[in-house]
Steps between C-alpha positions, in 0.01 A plus 500: 500500500642838411426829656528833327645766718409858424436835657223487752237766436254646747143426404311831514218517753172527309337840535152459645220603268344835594182471701186624326384751755501873421436463128363760250175307464456471879540878528254569216238256631546619856448866404183415301352313797608775741302756303189281488510397867586854607190633323284228655620572853462877451129443442465250785677729749287802412187287514557288808798652678688172469751356258602137466837356416546445128787254537309172467281608201812641335690176557218290350462724193878509457527121507223463244653748253860388542397136459349591162819685403714208620836471669404673825645434846356542845736793556378676186144455620606643835637813329177551300290462813723742690481771233124451455412524869675839523202656320268414786737657758536827308123514459450460875730795576337719236132435573532551874634853459479683166118501468500702826607796285167472315306463827668813637369685193835630381495311172251311282763314301813360664815655352687239297856617559477535877307176552737301277816651651391434858389146415843435349675650804295308758515175303875528450569553868257229607640248251867564574528586869379148585824371348662586834228304684470190281758285678377598849131438430509207259820306569579564868160582658318259269171690520211290363410719197175307435436625145865468408501133604166439326630652179810283519271196523316614190823545307620155604174338398527657156170351390394803304234339281313370802544819703423772250148377423329611825677835474351559154155375598490729804610794290231445237224460761587817691559705185159397367330594827675835508400571139136424582523747791702791364459475122152357458347615829292183534632384838536738797839550661357458851185434696429697815232585746440723804224565749433671828476275803363740757729800470799300377590460129590146397664473158664217312623420151665234287720575199439266206861448406688190386828677577411551865403135531840414355676734743324335792595153373861604465551676834316229696249493782732633775572833330157530333322446833685801645413716199136399540511558878626853442223571251234343723608712795487817294164438331309284749627646829646850462254643247181374677639628831571849359172528307307405813600840643422692179194713519412485128347152504269571205782504247575210272683233700749424220593866463542543876726195523709603198555852628603380844736243355676747264513785748572320827509123521761428231748702706497210744709333226739795496571462871531122466749531211710746697514261794570209268795681345647591837458147631672367186798730553527402865488127429776533241726735694766234564500367148513850351801590713671174400423558132643852513818371671536225237451750218762738638743211535441392138543855367821561697652169393758545221602136474400307189371166617441214258149368538301219347265584216200433725626764746613775262324836537531830324801684638451749780654769274243436227213514748618819667566667164145426382354627827717813486364576153149504649583785740527780240171382342321542834671834549392629157133401545484651850670815376256538213209484743637689801753741344726457804850358445566432871166327556534292184854387594386408851203300368716317245747381761233428763282296262798294385575407861134428572482273196774282644304459823183430299669231289644333813156493662314387186755230418486350849126524542420339164738222590258419783150573361550496121519766233122530458468599867780756500348794696683769307211742542548499879867583473423763234239671715750545780760642260239723335382636835857569611592673172180704504563620856862585405387700198244688703756581773748643247228722356413335167175645365166318515482488120841331455545305824236227448621424147864489612410263783306268266788482254741425787271225621483356147875443490501318834188299417638381167834411658334298778270315259791429266721375787234251612459363149873489430587305815231245419639452151852462642363239741352309206839519329672372813282188500556423130872582488483826305771767478391791727673754274292394201178534700606838641563629147175347382281649772653845435426468126138400570452780753632771272300375201180491707560850630455647152150352480361603840395861421302404184327210674407707805371782281292253295340355811437837665348642181289188440367440851589794719590473866220469757445823686633729226310716254577277200381174662239304306320170557747236604758759605829368639527504879878564499504457880873548561524802269195648675668440833823671387306799369291548812794462740706753306205736466430472871858599591498812283133604520376341820169317530631149576260318735773441759263328745401238242865450400590446867223240539631317191850506646370356826313222320817415311696493822257242638554292185875537543491369859272217390740411220787493746309268733407266213863495385624399845236231533598349165158552342461459123258790502650847538362856499734721296382859502518598134230273355248619759602861438441457127157352579412806710591717204345304211135514384327207667404326174863443414577341838199267468599381151860436609377302801277285278799419280699398807213279620504327162871426546439374850219272380633371169866595472817340623582540869865555405605860568722494190239356263598517134228279351222585255292681764756768566564539127128531426482770767798679344321487166186651653707791628691559177200467264280753680789741553600500134140546391475788746799667335341442157171656617688804626670531161159488324360779715816707448460447124151651518286185503202543731478207744301305596333445163164395647 
């Protein structure tokens, strides 16, 4: 046997094939879904005061489309779902604040440039500041992130053809019902009744809405029961009690109840939301301090540390550069409204700092209760009240101060909503082995793209339906409860007239709920009493709370008992929400185009 002796050569290590993750088609598809889901949630939030996480519907639609295109991976689906869900978060921040400018009477059409710029600023800070918190919340603390885990299960299942069907069916059913209500005028939007019982007015209503049934199914019986309890207390306890002492008992019972609710009783919700926001801050004080310390440590670190792909974030320098670019935008908008360089500079710096606190709070809280239950409105009300008081103390005029406060609140609200959504998407990525940096880029792309659509969508809806309680409201007007709350709180600071006694009672009721929640937590009970759902119920028209509760009862009776359900029931409910919301946007566009609705 002979051996040939030659030069030994090193065999090159094969280069691993690039992972299909942040691809051009995933970006394009994600942006398209972000615009659609953002428009749907804009309608839902103005109508019901609630938004629902778009992550699971986006994941299902993404899987269906990418399966048709072929060659997709679970990580590419994850990127699409992350970009798409950003539209819902931007919508939440916008609808809770900007319509307050219309309610205050300063404008009839929301200014495109200002709304878009502030949405971009808030969304950018909310999407990127959580980069400093990702490892602490998701990797080390291992918060549950219920919707993030559920979405990861959907992505792993990957059975798009089986899953997408109930989503489509729900969408078609709810869109048809909405068309019969708003376009044809054949079916009423609500049924209601009221009567005098002695000297007390008893009033009740039920909204005929597939979307609200879907919302109730999605959020579940525990949260929906608190929303209903808040509404029941307002309409079946507080209003009858107050009307019993009203001398004008010959008036129409429905009118008496409505006037009391809009002028007095709904401010119970204001007090409850203020208490809820303060309690949230207090509960998270340790975590916020820890997150700030971790962030400072990351920013000060100059060492380049090699990390695995699954643990690679955007660099601290990139994040801080993007956030720094937001500061002059805030300054320019404040300067254009106030004309004061010193005040505008102070607000720009102050709001940037507040946004970091807001993202820390929202990220942690949504890790516990889920993105759909992120109480950003409670945090925003506290910020809005503080900014309004500051502006009044420094002598800003009554004509400029309320608008400046609302715009300040819009930045914080959008940042908090975006932070809650972003951390959930990063949690999904953690469970499926995604690259955090790809998701952080994706969520920023989706947020910025959605920001350019918010002003037109809001203007379409406001022109088509009007906001309840304003001069332009028509039948089926949008309740816009959070925006109404922001407007009234700001107006009360600058012009007076806030029913402080009612607000104090609402705060006391919320404190009782807070103590009850603490007791239930210590006793290990599955039932809890978080403040925000009840506060929203106090503030919503009763018909909305009833419909949401019925949807939750349906889930309790027929749905899965699993908290992270991802089966056909939850997808049907998501379709009910999306179908009605998109038809609502279409109806608003018809009215804006000059078509008189309803036809009959």
